C-alpha positions as CSV (number, residue, x, y, z in Angstrom):
1,M,4.1,19.2,-3.6
2,N,2.8,16.2,-5.5
3,Y,3.5,13.5,-2.9
4,R,2.4,10.6,-5.1
5,M,5.0,11.6,-7.8
6,L,7.6,12.2,-5.1
7,S,7.0,8.7,-3.6
8,Q,7.1,7.1,-7.0
9,G,10.3,8.9,-7.9
10,L,12.0,8.0,-4.6
11,A,10.8,4.4,-4.9
12,G,12.4,4.3,-8.4
13,A,15.6,5.9,-7.1
14,C,15.8,3.3,-4.4
15,L,15.3,0.5,-7.0
16,V,18.0,1.9,-9.2
17,L,20.3,2.3,-6.2
18,G,19.6,-1.3,-5.3
19,T,20.9,-2.5,-8.6
20,L,24.4,-1.1,-8.0
21,G,27.1,-3.7,-8.0
22,A,27.8,-6.0,-5.1
23,G,30.3,-5.3,-2.4
24,S,30.2,-3.7,1.0
25,A,31.6,-0.4,-0.2
26,Q,28.9,-0.1,-2.8
27,A,26.2,-1.2,-0.4
28,D,27.4,1.5,2.1
29,A,27.2,4.1,-0.6
30,T,23.7,3.0,-1.5
31,T,22.6,3.2,2.1
32,D,24.0,6.7,2.3
33,E,22.1,7.7,-0.7
34,I,18.8,6.4,0.7
35,A,19.5,8.3,3.9
36,R,20.1,11.5,1.9
37,Y,16.7,11.0,0.2
38,R,15.0,10.6,3.6
39,E,16.7,13.8,4.8
40,M,15.6,15.6,1.6
41,I,11.9,15.0,2.2
42,A,12.0,15.1,6.0
43,D,10.6,18.6,6.1
44,G,7.7,17.5,3.8
45,N,7.0,14.1,5.2
46,P,4.0,12.8,3.3
47,S,2.7,11.5,6.7
48,E,1.6,15.1,7.2
49,L,-1.3,14.5,4.8
50,F,-2.5,11.5,6.8
51,A,-2.1,13.4,10.0
52,L,-4.2,16.3,8.7
53,Q,-6.9,13.8,7.7
54,G,-6.6,12.2,11.2
55,E,-7.0,15.5,13.0
56,E,-10.2,16.0,11.0
57,L,-11.5,12.6,12.0
58,W,-10.6,13.2,15.6
59,K,-12.8,16.3,15.7
60,Q,-15.5,14.9,13.4
61,K,-18.8,13.7,14.9
62,R,-19.3,10.1,13.7
63,G,-20.8,6.8,14.6
64,P,-24.2,5.9,16.0
65,R,-23.7,8.4,18.9
66,N,-22.7,11.2,16.5
67,A,-19.8,12.2,18.7
68,S,-16.1,13.1,18.2
69,L,-13.0,11.7,19.8
70,E,-12.1,15.0,21.5
71,Q,-12.8,13.5,24.9
72,C,-10.8,10.3,24.3
73,D,-8.4,9.6,27.2
74,L,-5.1,8.3,25.8
75,G,-3.6,8.2,29.3
76,L,-3.0,11.8,30.0
77,G,-6.6,12.9,30.5
78,P,-9.6,13.4,28.3
79,G,-8.7,15.1,25.1
80,V,-5.0,15.3,25.8
81,V,-3.1,14.3,22.6
82,K,0.2,16.0,23.0
83,G,2.8,13.5,24.3
84,A,0.3,10.7,24.7
85,S,1.7,8.2,22.2
86,A,5.2,8.6,23.7
87,R,3.8,7.0,26.9
88,L,2.0,4.1,25.2
89,P,1.5,1.2,25.6
90,R,0.2,1.5,29.2
91,Y,-2.1,-0.1,31.7
92,F,-5.6,1.5,31.8
93,K,-7.7,1.0,34.9
94,D,-11.0,1.6,33.1
95,T,-10.5,-1.4,30.8
96,G,-8.3,-3.4,33.1
97,R,-6.0,-4.0,30.1
98,V,-2.6,-3.0,28.8
99,Q,-3.4,-1.1,25.5
100,D,-1.4,0.3,22.7
101,L,-2.4,3.3,20.7
102,E,-4.7,1.5,18.3
103,T,-6.5,-0.7,20.8
104,R,-7.0,2.4,23.1
105,L,-8.4,4.3,20.1
106,M,-10.8,1.4,19.5
107,T,-12.0,1.7,23.1
108,C,-12.6,5.4,22.6
109,M,-14.4,4.9,19.3
110,E,-16.7,2.3,20.9
111,T,-17.5,4.1,24.1
112,L,-17.7,7.7,22.7
113,Q,-18.9,7.1,19.2
114,G,-20.6,3.7,19.3
115,I,-18.4,2.3,16.6
116,D,-18.1,-1.5,16.9
117,P,-14.4,-2.6,17.1
118,K,-15.2,-5.4,14.8
119,T,-15.5,-3.0,11.9
120,I,-11.8,-2.3,12.4
121,I,-10.6,-5.7,13.4
122,N,-12.3,-7.4,10.5
123,A,-11.4,-4.8,7.9
124,A,-8.6,-5.0,5.4
125,W,-5.5,-2.7,5.5
126,G,-6.3,0.6,3.9
127,K,-10.0,0.0,3.8
128,G,-13.1,1.3,5.7
129,E,-12.6,2.0,9.4
130,R,-9.1,0.6,9.4
131,E,-8.1,3.2,6.9
132,K,-9.6,5.9,9.2
133,M,-7.7,4.4,12.1
134,Q,-4.4,4.8,10.2
135,A,-5.1,8.5,9.7
136,I,-6.0,9.0,13.4
137,V,-2.9,7.2,14.4
138,A,-0.8,9.5,12.2
139,Y,-2.3,12.5,13.9
140,V,-1.8,11.3,17.4
141,V,1.9,10.2,16.9
142,T,2.7,13.4,15.2
143,E,1.8,15.2,18.4
144,S,4.5,13.3,20.2
145,H,7.3,13.9,17.8
146,G,10.5,14.9,19.6
147,E,9.2,13.6,23.0
148,K,11.0,11.0,25.1
149,I,9.8,7.4,25.2
150,D,8.4,7.1,28.7
151,I,6.8,3.8,29.4
152,D,5.5,3.2,33.0
153,M,6.6,-0.3,33.9
154,K,5.4,-0.2,37.5
155,P,2.0,-1.9,37.1
156,P,2.3,-5.7,37.3
157,Q,0.2,-6.0,34.2
158,M,2.9,-4.2,32.2
159,K,5.6,-6.4,33.6
160,K,3.5,-9.5,32.6
161,M,3.1,-8.1,29.1
162,Y,6.8,-7.3,28.8
163,E,7.7,-10.9,29.6
164,L,5.1,-12.2,27.1
165,G,6.6,-9.8,24.5
166,K,10.1,-10.9,25.2
167,M,9.1,-14.6,24.9
168,T,7.4,-13.8,21.6
169,F,10.4,-11.9,20.4
170,Y,12.7,-15.0,20.8
171,Y,10.1,-17.7,19.8
172,R,11.1,-19.6,16.7
173,G,8.7,-21.3,14.5
174,G,7.0,-21.6,11.1
175,P,8.4,-23.2,7.9
176,M,11.5,-20.8,8.1
177,D,12.2,-21.5,11.8
178,F,12.4,-17.7,12.2
179,S,11.8,-15.5,15.3
180,C,11.8,-11.7,15.6
181,A,15.4,-12.1,16.9
182,T,16.5,-13.7,13.7
183,C,16.4,-10.2,12.0
184,H,16.6,-8.0,15.1
185,G,18.8,-9.9,17.5
186,D,22.3,-8.9,16.3
187,K,24.3,-5.8,15.7
188,D,25.1,-4.4,12.3
189,K,22.6,-6.6,10.4
190,R,21.1,-5.5,7.1
191,I,18.5,-6.9,4.7
192,R,18.0,-5.5,1.2
193,L,20.2,-2.5,2.1
194,Q,18.0,-1.8,5.1
195,D,19.7,-1.5,8.4
196,L,18.0,-3.7,11.0
197,P,18.1,-2.3,14.6
198,D,19.1,-4.6,17.4
199,L,15.9,-4.5,19.4
200,R,17.6,-6.2,22.4
201,T,19.4,-3.0,23.2
202,Q,18.1,0.4,24.4
203,A,19.6,2.3,21.4
204,G,18.2,-0.3,18.9
205,A,14.8,-0.4,20.4
206,A,14.6,3.3,20.6
207,A,15.5,3.6,16.9
208,G,13.1,0.9,15.9
209,W,10.1,1.7,18.1
210,G,10.7,5.4,17.9
211,S,10.5,5.6,14.1
212,W,7.2,3.7,13.6
213,P,4.4,4.4,12.5
214,A,5.9,5.6,9.3
215,Y,5.4,6.6,5.6
216,R,6.7,3.9,3.3
217,V,8.3,5.5,0.2
218,S,8.3,2.3,-1.8
219,N,4.5,1.9,-1.8
220,G,3.2,5.4,-0.9
221,Q,1.4,4.1,2.2
222,F,1.3,5.1,5.9
223,W,1.8,2.0,8.1
224,T,0.9,1.9,11.8
225,M,2.8,-0.3,14.2
226,Q,0.1,-2.9,14.0
227,H,0.6,-3.1,10.3
228,R,4.4,-3.3,10.7
229,L,4.2,-6.1,13.2
230,N,1.6,-8.1,11.2
231,D,4.0,-7.8,8.2
232,C,6.8,-9.2,10.3
233,F,4.7,-12.2,11.1
234,R,3.9,-12.6,7.4
235,Q,7.6,-12.5,6.5
236,Q,8.2,-15.2,9.1
237,R,5.5,-17.2,7.4
238,F,3.4,-17.2,10.5
239,P,-0.4,-16.7,10.5
240,E,-1.4,-13.0,10.6
241,P,-2.2,-11.9,14.2
242,I,-5.7,-10.7,14.9
243,Y,-5.7,-6.9,14.8
244,G,-5.2,-5.6,18.3
245,S,-4.3,-9.0,19.8
246,D,-2.4,-9.3,23.0
247,V,0.7,-10.7,21.2
248,T,1.1,-7.5,19.2
249,I,0.6,-5.4,22.3
250,A,3.1,-7.5,24.2
251,L,5.7,-7.1,21.5
252,S,5.0,-3.3,21.6
253,V,5.6,-3.2,25.3
254,Y,8.8,-5.2,25.0
255,M,10.2,-2.8,22.3
256,A,8.9,0.4,23.9
257,A,10.1,-0.4,27.4
258,T,13.5,-1.5,26.1
259,G,13.8,1.8,24.3
260,N,12.7,3.9,27.3
261,G,14.5,7.3,27.2
262,G,14.9,7.4,23.5
263,T,13.5,10.0,21.3
264,V,10.2,9.7,19.4
265,M,10.8,10.3,15.7
266,T,7.3,9.4,14.5
267,P,6.0,9.6,12.0
268,G,9.1,8.2,10.3
269,I,10.0,7.7,6.7
270,K,11.0,4.2,5.5
271,R,11.9,2.9,2.1
């Protein structure tokens, strides 16, 4: 299957659908059509290509230490990938930090391979080591598809990060006086024909957190959760957070913990 042609075709279809007349009935029909397109390509999610690349990178010997990531401990023991992302973010005793998937992978890349985290933090989206990170993330989250979100909130460090994430979720600021809750703090809200989950609720958080990272049909790119959150800050007209910063980890803890018990649907497909 030519995924590039497919993504372009689907993007065009979504654009055409978006030009249908105004009115709630037409909008509902358009949303249904977009949902059908997602179902149509669900068995051939283009994220599979990124995941395959990520699996190769996971096993490839790289960096100054010429080592693979096969002994990386994502929380379930060295080398265990199956189900790991469904239990992230989590508190890691070896770093003394709460880490999400990407920051934990940066720790493994530094300690096992000798790759400086700055090569990822300072890179642009889709470039260099950050591009490789996106592929590795695609591989890891694919190994948790269908698992239940299971965030361990017993450590006090997790509770602290949850409260920071909740505070950030409701914090209003910037030239638009927006917060995360502006878009994701009500039921049945929609923007550009995209349903916005209410992240205050278990069902909404499970749907939102459980479907990212995802392949974006509109631009043919795979977006990690870090990328998704950074883009939310951009849309609020806030400065872009530093890659792997505590504020993005805290927001992840808030969403993941709120969605506890939901089903992991990653990698998802978004318009």
